[in-house]
N, C-alpha and C positions, 0 to 999 in steps of 0.2 A: 725481331722477337723470336725466341726459341720456343717451339712447341713442347719440347721435353720439359723445359723449366716451368712452362705454364701448367702442364699436367701435374708436375710435382707440387707446385703451389696449390693447385686445385685440390689435390689429394690431402694436403695439409689442412686446408680450410674445411674439408669434409670431416676429417678426424676431429677438429676442434668443435665443429657443429654437433657431432654425435656426442662428444664429451660434455657439451653444455645443454643440460635438459631444458633450461628456460627457453633457449632458442627453438628447440623442437616443439615445446608447448606453445610458444608464441606463433610459430609459423604453421603448425598443423592443427593442434587441438583448439586453439583460441578461435579460429574461423568457424570450426565445426560447432563449438559451444555458442558463439554469437548467432549463427544461423538458426540453431535450434531454439535458443531463447527468444530471439527477435521474431522468427517465423511463427512460432506457436504462441508466444507471450504477448507480442505487440498486435493485439486484435481489438478492434472497436466493437466486435459483435457482443451482444448481450445474451447470456445464457444463465440458466439456473436462477431465475428471478425468484427471490423469497417473497411470496405474496401472502398476506394475511387477509382473509375474507371474513368480514363481520356479518354474521347471519343472526340477527336478533331473534328470529323465530323461524321454525322449520316450515317449509312449503315446497311443493313440487318445483316451482320456478327457481327458488333459491338453490335447491339441491341440484337442479339441472345446470345452473350457472357454475356452481362449485365443482361439479363433476367435469365440466368442460375445461376448467383451469387445471384440475388435478390430472387430467389425462393428457394435457399439453406438455410436451417435453421441454418447453422453454421455462416452465414455472415449477416451483416447489411450494405448493399451496397448502396452507393450514387454515382451519376454520375456527373462529372464536365467536363468542356470543355477545360480547359487549363492545361498545365504542372505545371505552377506556383501555381494554385489552389490546385492541388494534393500535391505538396511539402509543401505548407502552412498548409494543414490539418494534415499532419504527424508531422510537426514541432510543431504545437500547441496542439498535442495529441488529435485532434478531429478524427483522423483515425489511425488505427494500421498498415495499409499497403496501398499501392497504386499500382494499375495495370495500366500501361501506354500502351494504344493501339495506333498503328501508324495510320497515314492517309492512305486513299485508302486501308483499310484493306481487303475488299472483293476482290479487284483485286490482292492484294498481296497473299491472300490465294490461289486463282486460279493459280497464277504463282509460288506458292511454294517459296515465298520470304518474310517471315514474321519474324520480330524481335520484341519481346514483352518484356518489362521490368517489373519486380515485385520488388518493394522496400518495405522493412519491417522495422518498428521501432524496432531495436534490443537492446534498452536500457536494456531489460530483454532478454538475448539470448535464453534461453530454450523455452519459449513460442513463441519467434520470429521465431525460426527455425520450430516449429510446424505449425505456421501460414503460413509460406512460403511453407511448404509441402502441406497444405490443399489447398492453392491458386493454386499451380501448378497442383495438381490433378484435381481440378474442372475445371481449364482452359483446360487441356488436354481432359477432358470429353466433354467440349463444342466444342473443335476443332474436336473431333471425330465425333460428331453429324453433324457438318457442312460439314466435308469432306466425310460424308456418309461411314466412315470406319466401325464404330460400334465395333471396336476392340481396347480397350485402350492399351493393351499390345503391339500391333503392332506399334501404333503411339508413344508410350513411347520410344520404341527402335529406331524408324526410323524417328522421327520428325526432327532431325537435318539434315539427308540426304535429306529429302523432302523439306528442306528450311524453316522449322518452328523452330525458335531459341528462347528459353525462357531464358532471362538473369535475374539474381537475384542480389539484392544489400541489404546489411544490414546496415542501416543508424544508426549513433551515436555510433556504436560498430562494426567497420569493422573487428577487430580482433576476434570478437565473444567470448570475455572473460567474464566468469560468475562473476569474481571478480568486474567488473564494476557495477553489480547489488547488490552483496552481501555487499560490503563495505558501500554504502549509507544506506542499511538496518541496518547494525550493528551500524552505527552512531546514527540512530533513537533509537535503543535499549539502547545504552549507555546513551543518554540523558534522556530516560525514567527511567532508573535505578537511575541515579543521581538526577533527578528532582523529581520523584514521590516516588520511593521505599526508597531511602536514607532519604528524607525529612520526610516521614511518620514514619520511624523507629526512627529518632532523636527526633522528636516531641513527639512520644509516650513514649520514654525513659524519656524525661523531665517530662511528666505527672506521670510516674511510680515512679520516684525518688523524686517527690514533688517539683521540681524546678519551674514548672509553677505556682504552688500555691504561692511560694515565690515571684515570679515576679508580681503576681496579686495584692499583698498587697503593692506594691511600687507605686510611682506616675506615672510610665510609662503606656502608653495607650496600649490597645491590638493591635492596628494598628502598633505601633512601635515595639512591640514584634514580630509580624508576619513578618514585613519588615526586621528586623534584621536577623531572621532565613533565609529568602529568599535571602538576599544579599549574605550571606556566601555561601550557596549552589549554587546560581547563578554563583558566581565567580568560584567555583569548577567545575561546569558544563561547563563554557566557556573554562577553562583550558583543560578539557577533550576533548572538541570540537576541539580546536587548535591542540592538540596532534593527535587526530583521523584524522583530515584533512591533517596534515603534513605526517603522515604515509601512508594515502591513496594516496597522490600525489607522494611522493618520494620513497616509498618502493613498493607499489602495482601498481603504474603507472596510477592511475585513473585520467582522465583529469578533469580540472576545467574550463569550458568554460563560465561560468556565472560571473557576477560581484561579487567580494568577499564581498563587503559591503551589497549587497542584500542578499547574502547567510547568512551572520552573522545576519542580521535583522530577516529573517525567522526562523533561528535556535534559536535566543533569544526569539522570540514569543513562540515557542514550549516549550522551557525550562521553561519560566515563567508560562505557562499554566500547565506544569507537576508539578511545585512547588506548585501551587494552589491546584491541585488534592491531592498531598501529605499532605498538611495542612488539607484539608477537611477530609481525611481518618483518620489522627491521632486525630483530634478533635472528630470524631465519635467513634474511637476505644479506645484511651488512654491506649493501651496495645500493646507491641511490636509484640507479636505473631499474634494477630488479625490484626494489622496494616500491617504486612508482607503478611498475607493471602489475605486481601482485596486489597492491592496494586498489588499483583500478578494477582489476578482475574480481577480487574477493569482496570488496566493499562498495565501491562507487557504482559500478554497473548494476549489481543486484538492487541497490537502494533506489536506483533510477527506474529500472525495468520491472522488478519483481516485488515491489513494495505495495502495489495498488495505487501508487501516486498517479500514473498515467493510464494504466490499463487495469481493468477489474480482474481480481484474482479468480473470481468464480467463473469467468469466461475463458480461463486458461485450461489447457489439457490437465488431466488428473496428475500426471507425474510432475508437472511444473507447480501445481498447487501444493504438492508435498514438499517440493524444494523450498517454496516460500516460507514454510514453517520454520526454517533455520535462518531466515533473513531477518535480522533485527529491525531493519527499517520498516518492515511490514507492520510491526506492532506499534512503532512510534508514529507512523503515518496515521493509523487508525486512532491512536490516542490524541494526536494533535488536531486532526480534523474534527473529532468529536468535542474536544475541549473548546475549540474556537467557535464552531458553528452551532453546536447543540447545547453544550453546558456540561455540568458535572454529572455524568452518568456513571454511577459507582460500579456496576458490573463491568462496564468497559474499562474503567480506570484500574480496577483490581486485576482484571485479566491481563491487560497489556503491561502494566507496571510489574506485575508478578513475574511475567516471562522475562522482562528486561532485567529485573533484579537477579533472577537465576542465571541468565546469560552473562551478566556483569561479574558475578561472583566466580563463575567458571573461567571466564576469560582472564580475570585478574590473577587467579591462581596459576593459569597456564603462562601468563606473562611473567610472573615471578619465577617460575621454573625455567623459562626460556632465557633468562638473563642471569645466569650464575656469575659470581664474581671470580672469573678466571680469565687468563689471557688466551 
């Protein structure tokens, strides 16, 4: 083995590496991005709990409890006056939990006859259980201060005998089944794979094999070529969606409380948008390996880690929360979980579908521009 030849070959490989930006991105920037996203985003901690406190009538005790939550950094507490307002805030996802205080709270505390209800949006059961625990702990601390006990352990063991009863309810997932959250997230991942990953691979293969160049010399327009690719993969994605929904309903027992046609409309929007992303990637890459890498980094990983499917967005650092605003899967996860577990909540439907429509229009326009009919 010649050392001089080895050095020459090594220098040649280094020059090729420098000339290939994808290799530099894969080897240097990708690990940094994954560590930042996973290190900050993959957190089971619960922060910024949006808590609605129902105070039917003002009293020193109720004000003290509300002030306790409002001064706690874990909560973003708002006060409402009626039970219906509190229920509506949870139903429309404007609150994660609701604390229902009874009337005549000060007198009830004095008489040791208090019943307090804590209701939590348990569409995601693990964070829901943690939120419930945080609320109960903070509530017991507040009651300790009011009762001048000063000993949390004592009131925790004896609050029932003293007439202070804290009841808890987990709405939208009474059975506390994690599959109710996992299955909608998996459906999002499936549509992302079919719409973005598969489309980018198929289009890139067409470029590699020279089929796209053959199509470009025909009378067919580039718009027609793009639509033909999208129609086939759209049909494939819809078939996959029907299979996934059928299995979710009849095998895993996931409820479907929303209108089926609204569910299909929102899912079709997300699928079309994923197809547009796949066409954009393949037009830029024109190589299967590069297309797979870009599709995984741009679409698959964000839909898995930054969509709120596994980890709550509110618990992420502020800069990651801003990044999730441009992740389409964030809006589809919220739409799908609400449609399946809660029902037709129109503020949620209009917000998420509106964002998906805007993203779809922009991406389709960019996909058309990225695929001009030229060799």
